C-alpha positions in Angstrom: 60.3 53.8 4.2 56.7 55.0 3.7 54.5 53.9 6.6 51.8 51.5 5.7 48.4 53.1 5.7 46.1 52.1 8.5 42.8 50.5 7.8 40.4 50.0 10.7 37.3 47.9 10.7 34.3 47.9 12.9 31.6 45.3 12.6 28.2 44.4 13.9 25.4 41.9 13.2 21.8 43.1 13.5 18.7 41.0 13.6 16.3 42.3 10.9 13.7 39.7 11.2 10.2 41.2 11.1 8.5 41.4 14.5 5.1 40.6 13.0 4.0 38.9 9.8 4.7 40.7 6.5 4.5 39.4 2.9 7.7 37.8 1.6 9.4 39.0 -1.6 10.3 37.3 -4.8 7.8 34.7 -5.8 4.6 35.6 -7.7 2.9 32.4 -6.3 3.2 33.8 -2.8 0.8 36.6 -3.4 -2.1 34.2 -2.7 -0.4 32.6 0.3 -0.4 35.8 2.4 2.1 36.7 5.1 4.6 34.4 6.7 3.4 32.1 9.4 6.5 31.2 11.3 10.3 31.9 11.6 12.7 29.1 10.9 15.8 31.3 10.6 16.3 34.9 11.6 17.3 37.5 9.0 20.4 39.6 9.7 22.2 42.6 8.4 26.0 42.4 8.7 27.6 45.8 8.9 31.2 46.6 8.1 32.5 50.2 8.7 36.0 50.8 7.2 38.1 53.8 8.3 41.3 54.9 6.6 43.7 57.8 7.1 43.7 57.6 10.9 46.5 59.4 12.6 49.6 61.1 11.1 47.7 64.1 9.9 45.9 62.1 7.2 42.3 62.9 6.3 40.0 60.2 7.8 37.7 58.5 5.3 34.9 56.1 6.0 33.1 53.5 4.0 30.2 51.3 5.0 29.1 47.9 3.6 25.8 46.5 4.7 25.0 42.9 3.6 21.4 42.1 4.5 19.3 38.9 4.2 16.9 40.6 1.8 16.0 39.9 -1.8 17.1 43.5 -2.6 17.3 47.0 -1.2 14.4 49.1 -2.6 15.9 51.7 -4.9 13.0 53.9 -4.0 14.3 54.0 -0.4 18.1 53.8 -0.8 18.8 57.6 -1.4 17.1 58.6 1.8 18.8 55.9 3.8 22.2 56.9 2.4 21.5 60.5 3.3 20.6 59.4 6.9 23.8 57.5 7.2 25.8 60.4 5.8 24.2 62.9 8.2 24.6 60.7 11.3 28.0 59.2 10.6 29.8 61.5 8.1 30.1 58.7 5.5 30.0 60.0 1.9 26.9 58.6 0.2 29.0 57.1 -2.6 31.0 55.2 0.0 27.9 53.3 1.2 27.2 49.9 -0.3 24.0 48.2 0.3 24.0 44.5 -0.6 21.1 42.1 -0.6 21.9 38.3 -0.3 18.9 37.8 -2.6 17.0 35.6 -0.2 13.5 34.8 -1.2 12.7 34.3 2.5 12.7 38.0 3.4 10.2 40.9 3.2 9.7 43.1 0.2 11.6 46.4 0.6 10.4 48.3 -2.4 7.2 49.7 -3.6 8.3 49.8 -7.2 7.5 46.2 -8.2 4.3 44.4 -9.0 2.3 43.2 -5.9 2.9 39.6 -7.3 6.5 40.0 -6.0 5.4 40.9 -2.5 3.9 44.1 -1.0 6.2 46.4 0.9 5.1 47.1 4.4 6.4 50.6 5.2 6.4 50.0 9.0 8.8 47.1 8.5 11.1 49.0 6.1 11.3 52.0 8.5 12.2 49.6 11.3 14.8 47.9 9.1 16.4 51.2 8.3 16.5 52.2 12.0 18.0 48.9 13.0 20.7 49.3 10.3 21.5 52.8 11.7 21.8 51.3 15.2 24.1 48.6 13.8 26.4 51.2 12.2 26.6 53.0 15.5 27.5 49.7 17.2 30.1 48.9 14.6 31.7 52.4 15.2 32.2 51.7 18.9 35.2 49.5 18.4 37.6 49.4 15.5 40.5 47.0 14.9 43.3 47.4 12.4 43.0 45.1 9.4 44.8 44.3 6.2 43.4 43.7 2.8 
């Protein structure tokens, strides 16, 4: 009998709510409204780190799924973020999936769109990326076997 491959999962949930007002993304009408004024619900990144091939001489492989309360991940920032994740955690860049829940109640994360869709604040995006890296580190602290 062939042993069932082991799949491990580490998870974390990171608060990615901006610490100070920033423009929200996704509605052209908001451009004249300015930055957000209050927080009703916090924004989160939910991080899942999958590890296969643990033990038995198998080659360990990792994959990361990050689902964040953002309209989207800015494609102008994604390659550098994936590189940072690869360098810090050894995850192949093509095994990293960044998912945006498509909320229109989150900050703009890209400088590629018209300002009518929200202006990216670089300080927030850099903080977001740092918090995500910290979240991956947290997820890697404890793995549990799972089945899919």
